[in-house]
N, C-alpha and C positions, 0 to 999 in steps of 0.2 A: 404357234402350231408346230407340230413336229412332222418330220418326214424322214424316210430312210434313204432318200436321195441325197446326193451332195451337189452342190452347185458351184458357183463361180464367184470370183472375187471381184470386188470393186476396187479400183486403184487410185482413188483420189488421195491426195496428200492431206495430212492433218485431219481435222474433224470434217468429214465429208459433206458437211452441210453447206458446201458451196459448190458451184458447177466447176467441172475440170474437163479438158479435152478428152476425146475418145480414146480407146485403148486396144492394145494387142499384147504380144509376149514373145520372147526369143533368147539366143545365146551364141557363143563363139570358141576359138581355139587358143593356142599357146603363143609364146613370145615370137614375134617375127624375126628376131635376130638369133634364135636359138641355133646351137650348133648341130642339133639333130633336125631331121625333116618333120615339121609339125604335121599333125593329122587334121583332116577336115572334120566337120561336125558330126558326120557319120562314121568316123574312124578310118576313112581311106586316105591314102597319101596323094597329095597333089602339090605341084610346085609351080605350075605355069598358068594359073588362073589370073584374072584381073586382080583379085584380092588374095593373091598368094595361095596359102593353104586353105583358106576358108571357102565353104561352099554352102549350098542350100539357098533358100529364098527368104529375103526380108520382105516384111509387109509393113507399111507406114503411110502416113498422110503428110502431104506437103503441097503448098501452092494450089489449094482447092481441089486436089485429086487424091483418091485412094489408090495406092501405087504398089507394085511389086519390083523387086530388084534380084536378079539372079546373080549371086555373088561370084561364081566362077566366070561368067561371060561378061559381067558388067552391064547386061541388058536391062534397061528400065521400061516398065510397061504400066501406065496408068489403066486401071480397069473400070473406074467409076468416078464421076465428078461429085465433089462435095457441094452441098447446098446449105442454105440457112436452116433447113429443117433436118438435115441429115449430118450430124456432127460426131457421132460415136460409133465404133465398130469393134468387133471381136472376131478373131480368126479361128476356124475350126482346127482340130488337131492335125487333120491331114492337109491343111492348107488350101483346100479346094473351095471352101465357102467362106464369105465374109458376112457376118450378121450385123446389120446396121440398124440403129435405133432412129426412128423418124417421128417427129412431132406431128400430129395430125390436126388437133385444134388446141389452141391456147386457153388457159384459164381466165376467168374474169371476176373472181370472187364469189360467185354463185356457182360456177361450173369449174371443176378441177382440171378440165382439159383432157385430152387423150393422146395416146402414142401407140405405135405399132413397130414390128420388127420386120425387116426385109432380109430374106436369105438370098445372097447374091454370089453368082459364080465369079471367082477371082480369075478365071481364064477368059470369059466372054463379057463379063460385066451385066449379064442378063439376070433379072430377078427370077429366082426358082419358086419362091413361095413367100407368103406373108402370114403373119399371126399377130393378134392383138396383145397390148400390154394392159395392165391394170389401169384404173383412173388415176390421172395425175400427169404432171409435166415432168418429162425426163430429158428435155432439150439440153444438149451440152454435157450430160452426165456420162462418165466412163462406164463401159460395160464389158462383161465377160461371160462366155458360155460355161456351163457346168461340164464336167468330164463326160457325162452322157449326152450332152447337147440338148437336153430337154428343159433346162432352167437357165435364167438370165439374172444377174445381179446388177443393180444400178442404183443410183441415187434418184429418188423420186419426190416431188413437191406436191403436197396437197395443202389447201387453205386451212383445213381444220388442224393440221399439224403445225402451221406457222413456220415451218423450216423443211429442208429436204431430210429425208430418212434414207438410210441404207437399207434396201429391201431385196427380196428374191421373188421373181415372178416365174410362172410356168408359161407353157405355150398356149395355154387356153385363156390367158389374161387374168389369172388369179394371183393375188399376192400371197405367197407361200409363207414367208417369214420376215419380220421387222427386226432388224439387228439394232437399229437405234432405239426402239422401244425397250430392247433387252439390255441396254446399257453399253453397247459397242458402237462408239461414235466415230472411230478412226477407221483406217483401211483394213480390209480383210481379204483373204484368199483361200483357195482350196489346195489340198495336197493330193498327189496322185492316188493315194489309197482311200480317198473319200472323205477324210477329216478336214478340218479347217483350222485357220488362225484368224483371230480378230483382235483389234485394239480397243480397250475400254477407255472410259473418261480419265482414269488415273494413269494412263499410259502403259498399261500392262498388255502385252502381247500374249494371248492366251490360246491354248490348244482346245479345240472344240470338236466333239464327236459328231456323228452323222445325224444324231437326233437334237442337235443344238444344245447339248449340255457341255458346260465347262469341265474339262479334264484336268488341266493344270496350268499354271502360269509359266511362261517361258522366259520372259525378260521384261523389265520395266524401263521405260524410256522417259527421262526427265523432260518436262515441258519447256516452253509452252507448245512447241511444235512436235506433233506426233509422226511416226513413220508412215508413209503412203506408198502407193503402187506396189504392194507386197505381192511377190511371186515366188512360188516354190520351184526348185530346180526339178527338171523332168525325172531324176532319180529319187526325188523326195528327200534328199539329205540336207539341203540348205535353202535359206530364204535370201532374196535380195529385195531391197526397198530403198526409197528415197527418204532421207531424213536431213533436215537442215540444208536442203538443196544440194546434197552430196549422196553419192551411191555407197550403200554398205552391204556387206554380206555377213551372214551368221548361220551357224549350224541350227538345225531344227530343235535341238535341246537348249539353245540359248548361248552355247560356247562359241569361242573363236570369232567374236564380233570384230569386224575391222572395216575401215574405210577404204574402198577399192581405188577410187580415182580423186583427183583434185584438178582444179583448173582456175583460170583467172575470172571466169564467169560462174555459171551454175550448171548443174547436171539435172536433167529432168527425166525423160523416159528411159526405160532400161528393160531388157529382155534376156533371157537364158538361151544358150545354144542348145541344140538337141542333145548333145552329149554331156551337158551339165558342167563343162569345163570352163566356159568362157561367157562373156557378156558383151552385148552390143548396147551402147548408150548414146544418147543425144545430149549434146552440151552447146551452150553459147546463146546468142541472141534468139528470141522467139521468131524473128523473121527468117533465120536460117540456122536451126540447131544442127550442127554437124554430127555425123555418126562415127564413132570410134569403136574398135573391138579391143578388149582387154581380157587378160586371164583372171578368172574369179579368185584365185588364190593370191594375187598380187595385192600390195598395199600402196596407196598414194601414187598411183600412175598419173603422170602429168598428161591431161587430155586437152590442154589449151590450144587455141588455133595455131600458134607457132611452136607447138611442142617438138622436141627433139628426143623425147623419151623413147627409146627403142622397144619398150614393152607395150606401146600403144600403136594400133594399126588404124590408120584413117581409111574408112570405107570409100571406094571409088566406083564410078560408074562410067560407061561410055557415052559421051555427050552427043556424038554425031556418027555418021556412017563411016567416017575415017578413023574411028576408034580412039579419039582424043578422050583422056580420062579426066575426070573432075570430081571433087569432094561431093559427097551426098548430104543433102539436108532433109530432115524428116522428124516426125514425132509419133507417139503412139505405136510403139515398136512390137513386132512379133518376128520369130525366126523359125522356119520350118525346113 
């Protein structure tokens, strides 16, 4: 089905036909040891915040909570508890709303089950509205809002398919488009101008217009693992994605592909800063993936637990009322 609206991207790694944890998006600034004063994500200079020059709000999930972190003050504030039926979320462009996927009924072979979406205030944790999803089980699949906020993309399982599909749904519970049926089985995402990128079964990342027509191939990735968690920078000039458990950045035309970070473990979630200059990423053990900020232009920044690379900034938060700072663990990142 064709539509003139553009939606959102699902950020599962590889062929999205398996569940992945929920989602968000974000980014950061320049080298902490630079001889010039780095700028914050909104371009303002700041030197005395908990996280140095970095400001704005990070959104993530950890230890059973959907949480916000004010980078300047280091204040952490959980706004909603995660449950067994609420595993995936996406943050609105203004950061005021978290859209959370909730499984309502499970499938049993005869019934595909049902799910819905909750629009929750990131300030109060109160549910502002709900709307249905199309038939199928979406539990645990990553989601993201379209630029207009009217569409959701997610992985959806139906028994007649025999596997999960990448689909786009609207707020009325209609399935708008099936990317998997169209041959795009890897991750996909939207661009600020309304176009999309999607990965097909041969590893080609392809530029797609608003009517779901392939415009041109951008870059082919050798298998077996395909890029996942694809996100466009806010200025629409670059893409960041997870590939072979590492974070890569590439221009939207396929040029200047480079590995941004390296570590002794693996890197998972990643997000752009609002100014399109930096990235916040999660790395390490699943029980505590620590958050680091790196410049998106850099290559092979060491983000290991014991790193001494001056190009890596470890995100910190105030752990108590005495202001003691500790590293932050989280996943499914967004930065506003």
